[in-house]
C-alpha positions as CSV (number, residue, x, y, z in Angstrom):
1,I,-1.9,-14.0,18.9
2,C,0.9,-12.5,16.8
3,S,1.6,-10.0,19.5
4,D,0.0,-11.7,22.5
5,P,2.6,-11.8,25.4
6,S,0.6,-14.6,27.1
7,V,1.7,-17.1,24.5
8,T,5.2,-18.4,23.8
9,A,7.5,-16.7,21.3
10,K,7.3,-19.8,19.1
11,V,3.5,-19.6,19.0
12,R,3.7,-15.8,18.1
13,G,6.2,-16.6,15.4
14,E,4.1,-19.4,13.9
15,S,1.1,-17.1,14.0
16,C,2.9,-14.4,12.0
17,K,4.1,-17.1,9.6
18,A,0.5,-18.3,9.1
19,V,-0.6,-14.7,8.3
20,G,2.3,-14.4,5.8
21,A,1.1,-17.6,4.1
22,V,-2.4,-16.3,3.8
23,C,-1.1,-13.1,2.3
24,A,0.9,-15.0,-0.3
25,D,-1.8,-17.4,-1.3
26,Y,-5.0,-15.3,-1.0
27,L,-4.2,-11.7,-2.1
28,P,-2.8,-12.6,-5.6
29,I,-5.7,-14.9,-6.4
30,H,-8.3,-12.2,-5.5
31,G,-6.4,-9.4,-7.1
32,K,-9.3,-7.9,-9.0
33,S,-11.2,-7.4,-5.7
34,R,-8.3,-5.8,-3.9
35,S,-10.3,-2.6,-3.1
36,T,-12.4,-4.7,-0.7
37,Y,-9.4,-5.8,1.3
38,C,-8.3,-2.3,2.5
39,G,-9.4,-3.1,6.1
40,L,-7.7,-6.4,6.0
41,C,-4.4,-4.9,4.8
42,N,-4.4,-2.1,7.4
43,S,-5.3,-4.6,10.1
44,I,-2.4,-7.0,9.2
45,T,0.0,-4.0,9.0
46,I,-1.1,-2.8,12.5
47,T,-0.8,-6.4,13.9
48,M,2.7,-6.9,12.5
49,L,3.8,-3.5,13.8
50,Q,2.6,-4.4,17.2
51,A,4.4,-7.7,17.1
52,L,7.6,-6.0,15.9
53,S,7.5,-3.2,18.6
54,A,6.6,-5.5,21.5
55,D,8.4,-8.7,20.8
56,T,12.0,-9.3,21.8
57,S,12.1,-12.8,20.2
58,V,14.1,-12.7,17.0
59,S,12.3,-15.7,15.6
60,A,8.9,-13.9,16.1
61,Q,10.4,-10.7,14.6
62,S,11.7,-12.6,11.6
63,Q,8.3,-14.2,10.9
64,A,6.6,-10.8,11.3
65,W,8.8,-9.4,8.6
66,F,8.0,-12.5,6.5
67,A,4.3,-11.7,6.8
68,V,4.9,-8.0,6.0
69,G,6.9,-8.9,2.9
70,N,4.2,-11.3,1.7
71,L,1.5,-8.7,2.3
72,F,3.1,-6.1,0.1
73,Q,4.2,-8.7,-2.5
74,G,0.6,-9.9,-2.7
75,L,-0.7,-6.4,-3.3
76,G,1.6,-6.0,-6.3
77,D,0.7,-3.1,-8.6
78,S,-2.9,-2.7,-7.4
79,L,-3.3,-0.8,-4.2
80,P,-6.5,-1.0,-2.1
81,D,-8.3,2.3,-1.9
82,G,-7.8,3.8,1.6
83,L,-4.5,2.1,2.3
84,D,-3.2,4.1,5.3
85,F,-0.1,6.1,4.2
86,H,0.9,6.8,7.8
87,L,0.8,3.1,8.6
88,L,3.1,2.5,5.7
89,L,5.5,5.1,7.0
90,D,5.5,3.4,10.4
91,V,6.5,0.1,8.8
92,A,9.1,1.9,6.7
93,Q,10.7,3.5,9.8
94,T,10.7,0.2,11.7
95,S,12.2,-1.6,8.7
96,F,15.4,0.5,9.0
97,Q,15.9,-0.7,12.5
98,S,15.4,-4.3,11.6
99,M,17.5,-4.2,8.5
100,N,20.4,-3.4,10.8
101,S,19.5,-6.1,13.3
102,S,22.4,-8.3,14.6
103,D,20.2,-11.3,13.8
104,D,20.6,-12.4,10.2
105,K,17.1,-13.8,9.8
106,V,15.5,-10.7,11.0
107,A,17.7,-8.5,8.8
108,V,17.2,-10.6,5.7
109,N,13.4,-10.7,6.0
110,A,13.3,-7.0,6.8
111,V,15.3,-6.3,3.6
112,R,13.0,-8.4,1.6
113,A,9.9,-6.7,3.1
114,A,11.4,-3.3,2.5
115,G,11.8,-4.1,-1.2
116,Y,8.1,-4.8,-1.6
117,L,7.1,-2.0,0.7
118,S,9.1,0.5,-1.4
119,C,7.1,-0.5,-4.4
120,V,3.9,0.2,-2.6
121,L,5.2,3.5,-1.1
122,V,6.5,4.8,-4.4
123,Q,3.2,4.0,-6.2
124,K,1.3,5.5,-3.3
125,G,3.4,8.7,-3.5
126,I,3.1,9.0,-7.3
127,Q,-0.7,8.6,-7.1
128,S,-1.1,10.9,-4.1
129,Q,-2.6,14.4,-4.4
130,V,-0.7,15.4,-1.3
131,E,2.8,16.8,-2.2
132,A,4.2,15.8,1.2
133,E,3.4,12.2,0.7
134,A,5.2,12.2,-2.7
135,V,8.2,13.8,-1.1
136,I,8.3,11.4,1.8
137,S,8.0,8.4,-0.5
138,A,10.9,9.7,-2.6
139,Q,13.1,10.2,0.4
140,Y,12.3,6.7,1.7
141,A,13.3,5.3,-1.7
142,D,16.6,7.3,-1.7
143,N,17.4,6.0,1.8
144,L,16.7,2.5,0.8
145,V,19.0,2.7,-2.2
146,E,21.7,3.9,0.0
147,L,21.2,1.2,2.6
148,F,20.9,-1.6,0.0
149,T,24.1,-0.4,-1.8
150,K,25.9,-0.4,1.6
151,K,25.0,-4.0,2.2
152,I,26.1,-5.0,-1.3
153,R,29.4,-3.3,-0.9
154,E,30.0,-4.8,2.5
155,A,29.7,-8.3,0.9
156,A,31.9,-7.3,-2.0
157,S,34.7,-6.3,0.5
158,L,34.6,-9.5,2.6
159,S,37.9,-10.8,1.2
160,S,39.7,-7.8,2.8
161,T,38.1,-8.1,6.3
162,H,38.5,-10.5,9.2
163,R,35.1,-12.1,9.7
164,S,34.0,-15.4,11.0
165,C,32.4,-17.9,8.7
166,K,29.0,-17.3,10.2
167,Q,29.4,-13.5,9.8
168,R,30.4,-13.9,6.2
169,V,27.3,-16.1,5.4
170,G,25.0,-13.6,7.1
171,I,26.5,-10.6,5.2
172,Q,26.2,-12.5,1.9
173,K,22.5,-13.4,2.6
174,Q,21.7,-9.8,3.4
175,A,23.6,-8.6,0.2
176,R,21.6,-11.1,-2.0
177,G,18.4,-9.8,-0.4
178,A,19.5,-6.2,-0.9
179,C,20.2,-6.9,-4.6
180,N,16.7,-8.4,-5.1
181,S,15.0,-5.5,-3.2
182,L,17.1,-2.9,-5.0
183,G,16.0,-4.4,-8.4
184,L,12.4,-4.3,-7.3
185,L,12.6,-0.7,-6.2
186,L,14.4,0.5,-9.4
187,A,12.2,-1.4,-11.7
188,N,9.1,0.0,-10.0
189,V,10.4,3.6,-10.2
190,L,11.5,3.2,-13.8
191,G,8.2,1.6,-14.7
192,H,6.2,4.5,-13.3
193,L,8.5,7.0,-15.1
194,D,7.9,5.2,-18.4
195,S,4.1,5.2,-17.9
196,C,4.3,8.9,-17.2
197,H,6.2,9.6,-20.4
198,V,3.6,7.5,-22.3
199,R,0.7,9.5,-20.9
200,E,2.5,12.8,-21.8
């Protein structure tokens, strides 16, 4: 239903929102059995990618990113075995487009989702035995830091620019989200570095 063109945009959006609610409530509770949810995680990721690529409704896109954010937040530090790295990359590439959306709700939810996705990708890259995956994960993290910093700086320079009230509010919301996501990303990277030093 999330990407079904035969139903209304409102129904698609509410369906994505429902998926997000399930991810938020279900995955953390059943954390010790996360390895059994690999298929579920990949299926949700594919469904949300389809919704994001096919839907022109900003409300549906916003709820799709809400679901993606909740999915990766729910996974936390324990990744299911077999989580598709290429799917994660597809989501990562799509996130950059949505984080620059002219719609504030889409951009804010994409920024939030990218923060949690970055934690998953960084962890996946560190654990991977494939050097290319580790390199790609690091590049994604670098690009995110640059984008998040740009959004924060844009909000900091609002006093010297001519913007409408609505534009100012939107920029500030995105900057707050960027601060939170940047904190998640840096804490995750530093945490893995500390654990590596301990093992050494």
